[in-house]
C-alpha positions in Angstrom: 196.2 90.7 122.4 193.4 91.2 120.0 191.1 94.3 120.1 188.1 95.3 118.1 185.7 98.3 118.4 182.1 98.6 117.2 180.2 101.8 116.5 177.0 102.2 118.4 173.7 102.5 116.6 172.6 106.1 116.0 170.0 105.8 118.8 172.8 105.1 121.3 175.4 107.7 120.2 174.4 110.2 122.9 175.0 107.5 125.6 177.7 105.1 124.3 181.0 105.9 122.7 181.6 102.4 121.4 181.2 98.7 122.1 184.5 96.7 122.1 185.9 93.2 122.3 189.3 92.2 123.7 191.1 88.9 123.9 194.3 88.3 125.9 196.3 85.1 126.1 198.7 84.3 128.9 200.0 81.4 130.8 198.5 79.4 133.7 199.9 81.8 136.2 198.2 85.1 136.9 199.7 88.0 135.0 198.8 91.7 135.4 198.0 94.5 133.0 197.4 98.2 133.7 194.3 100.2 132.8 195.0 104.0 132.6 192.2 106.5 133.4 190.3 108.2 130.6 187.0 110.1 130.3 184.6 107.2 130.1 182.8 104.7 132.3 183.2 101.1 131.1 180.7 98.2 131.6 182.7 94.9 131.5 181.4 91.5 130.7 184.3 89.1 131.0 185.0 85.4 130.3 187.7 83.8 132.2 189.5 84.6 135.5 189.6 88.3 136.4 190.9 89.9 139.5 191.8 93.4 140.6 194.5 94.5 142.9 192.9 96.2 145.9 194.9 97.3 149.0 197.6 94.8 148.2 195.2 91.9 147.8 193.6 90.3 144.7 189.8 90.7 144.5 187.9 88.4 142.1 185.4 90.3 139.9 182.0 89.2 138.9 180.6 89.7 135.4 179.5 92.2 134.6 181.1 95.0 136.6 181.6 98.7 136.0 184.8 100.8 136.0 183.9 104.4 136.6 186.2 107.3 136.2 189.7 106.5 137.6 192.0 109.0 139.3 195.0 106.6 139.0 195.8 103.4 137.0 194.1 100.1 138.0 195.9 96.7 137.8 194.0 93.7 136.7 195.2 90.1 136.8 194.1 87.3 134.5 195.4 83.9 133.3 195.0 81.6 130.3 192.5 82.8 127.8 190.6 86.0 128.9 188.0 87.8 126.8 185.9 90.9 127.3 182.8 92.5 125.8 182.9 96.1 126.9 180.5 99.0 126.6 182.3 102.4 126.7 179.8 104.9 128.1 179.7 108.7 128.7 179.8 109.0 132.5 177.0 111.6 132.6 174.5 109.1 131.0 175.3 105.6 132.2 173.8 105.6 135.7 170.5 107.0 134.4 170.5 104.5 131.6 170.8 101.6 133.9 168.7 103.0 136.7 171.6 102.9 139.2 172.6 105.5 141.8 175.6 107.5 140.6 178.9 106.4 142.0 182.3 108.2 142.2 184.3 105.1 142.9 186.4 103.6 140.1 185.2 100.0 140.7 181.5 99.6 140.9 179.9 96.2 141.7 176.2 96.0 141.2 173.2 93.8 140.8 171.3 94.4 137.6 169.0 92.5 135.2 171.8 93.0 132.6 173.7 90.2 134.3 171.2 87.7 132.7 173.0 88.2 129.4 176.1 86.5 130.8 175.2 82.8 129.8 174.1 83.8 126.3 177.2 85.9 125.8 179.5 83.1 127.2 178.0 80.6 124.6 178.8 83.0 121.8 182.3 83.7 123.0 183.0 80.0 123.3 181.9 79.5 119.7 184.0 82.5 118.5 180.8 84.4 117.5 182.0 87.8 118.5 179.7 89.8 116.2 176.7 87.9 117.6 177.8 88.6 121.2 178.2 92.4 120.5 174.8 92.4 118.6 173.2 90.9 121.7 174.6 93.6 124.0 173.7 96.4 121.5 170.1 95.2 121.4 169.9 95.2 125.2 171.1 98.8 125.4 168.8 99.9 122.6 165.8 98.6 124.6 167.2 100.2 127.8 167.7 103.5 126.0 164.1 103.5 124.7 162.9 103.5 128.3 164.9 106.6 129.4 164.0 110.1 128.6 166.9 112.0 127.1 168.4 114.7 129.3 168.9 117.4 126.7 170.9 119.6 129.1 173.5 116.9 129.8 173.6 115.8 126.2 174.4 119.4 125.1 176.9 119.8 127.9 178.6 116.5 126.9 178.8 117.5 123.2 180.4 120.8 124.1 183.0 119.0 126.3 183.8 116.4 123.7 184.1 119.0 120.9 186.5 121.1 123.0 188.3 117.9 124.2 187.8 119.0 127.8 189.5 122.4 127.4 186.6 124.8 127.9 185.7 126.3 131.3 182.6 125.2 133.2 180.9 128.5 132.4 181.1 127.8 128.7 179.8 124.3 129.1 176.8 125.7 131.0 176.2 128.3 128.3 176.2 125.5 125.6 173.7 123.6 127.7 171.6 126.9 128.2 171.6 126.6 132.0 173.4 128.2 134.9 176.7 126.8 136.2 175.0 125.8 139.5 172.2 123.9 137.7 174.7 122.2 135.4 177.0 121.1 138.2 174.1 119.8 140.3 172.7 117.7 137.5 176.1 116.6 136.2 177.2 115.3 139.6 173.8 113.6 140.3 174.0 111.8 137.0 177.7 110.8 137.0 179.0 111.2 140.6 181.6 113.6 139.3 181.9 117.3 138.6 182.3 118.8 135.1 185.9 119.7 136.1 186.6 116.1 137.0 185.5 114.8 133.6 187.1 117.6 131.7 190.5 116.9 133.4 190.3 113.3 132.3 189.4 114.2 128.8 192.4 116.6 128.6 194.7 113.9 130.0 193.5 111.4 127.5 194.1 113.8 124.6 197.7 114.5 125.7 198.3 110.8 126.3 197.0 109.9 122.8 199.1 112.6 121.2 202.3 111.5 122.9 201.6 107.9 121.9 201.3 108.9 118.2 204.0 111.5 118.4 206.5 110.9 121.3 208.6 113.8 120.2 205.8 116.3 120.6 206.8 119.5 122.5 205.3 119.4 126.0 205.1 123.2 126.4 203.1 123.3 123.1 200.8 120.5 124.3 200.2 122.4 127.6 199.1 125.5 125.7 197.0 123.5 123.2 195.1 121.7 125.9 194.5 124.5 128.2 197.0 123.8 131.0 198.5 126.8 132.8 202.0 125.7 131.8 204.2 122.7 131.2 204.6 121.9 135.0 200.8 121.9 135.3 200.5 119.4 132.5 203.2 117.2 134.0 201.5 117.2 137.5 198.1 116.3 136.0 199.6 113.6 133.7 201.5 112.0 136.6 198.4 112.2 138.8 196.4 110.1 136.3 199.1 107.8 134.9 201.6 107.4 137.7 204.4 108.5 135.3 205.6 111.8 133.8 204.7 112.7 130.2 208.4 112.6 129.3 208.7 109.0 130.7 205.5 108.0 128.9 206.8 109.5 125.6 210.1 107.5 125.9 208.1 104.3 126.6 205.9 105.1 123.6 208.9 105.6 121.3 210.4 102.3 122.5 207.2 100.5 122.0 206.8 101.8 118.5 210.4 100.7 117.7 209.6 97.2 118.9 206.4 97.1 116.9 208.2 98.3 113.8 210.8 95.7 114.3 208.2 93.0 114.7 206.4 94.1 111.5 209.7 94.1 109.6 210.5 90.6 110.8 207.0 89.4 109.8 207.4 90.8 106.3 210.9 89.5 105.7 
């Protein structure tokens, strides 16, 4: 697998976390991979066969589609060469940006003029011109952003949540945005389909997951305290809710994965 991330232009940094490219190579038979929840909404342009497991059946996906905030892992199935141009968006901005009604569902299929980019992007991908493909998507979103008035309240709330990594209470988010809790919640849910608490919970989970990946021996009780969980059992319940596995099991898997990676690197260098 090959993965690249691209910084958004300054004009888009209140809306988009990053643009990214991913390439996966597999055999002629469908193979699955898991996407674990995080605190972002992703717009996905894909090139190749892409299916999602839904109620025990495979559902083919159009390009583009949107993955909103997930409350559990999603399983995708691809085969042969599969490539993605992705746009990682803050969930409280993306629906307004695209002029779409907010949606709480994880998978969001929609009709939008953005789909007209697909043939041009496909040509770039076939020619291996990844930078040109990403530049095309950036330009489209720059033009879209110029047509939308910035919601300073949501922008301020989002900044506060990001800086605190999802660990501050809703009342403090509202204070940072200079509005009442009721006004914040109403506008946040209208713009994203989710509550402030929903998004904060995913942000906290993502931080813990990332910490355990980089440091599988991290103390779970300390992580619970650092990221604002009531106690270690609370962290474990929330972690399992979003990932389908316990933090201890995830840490063991991360440690094993790092050992395999280190071994591969040693083999390559010898």
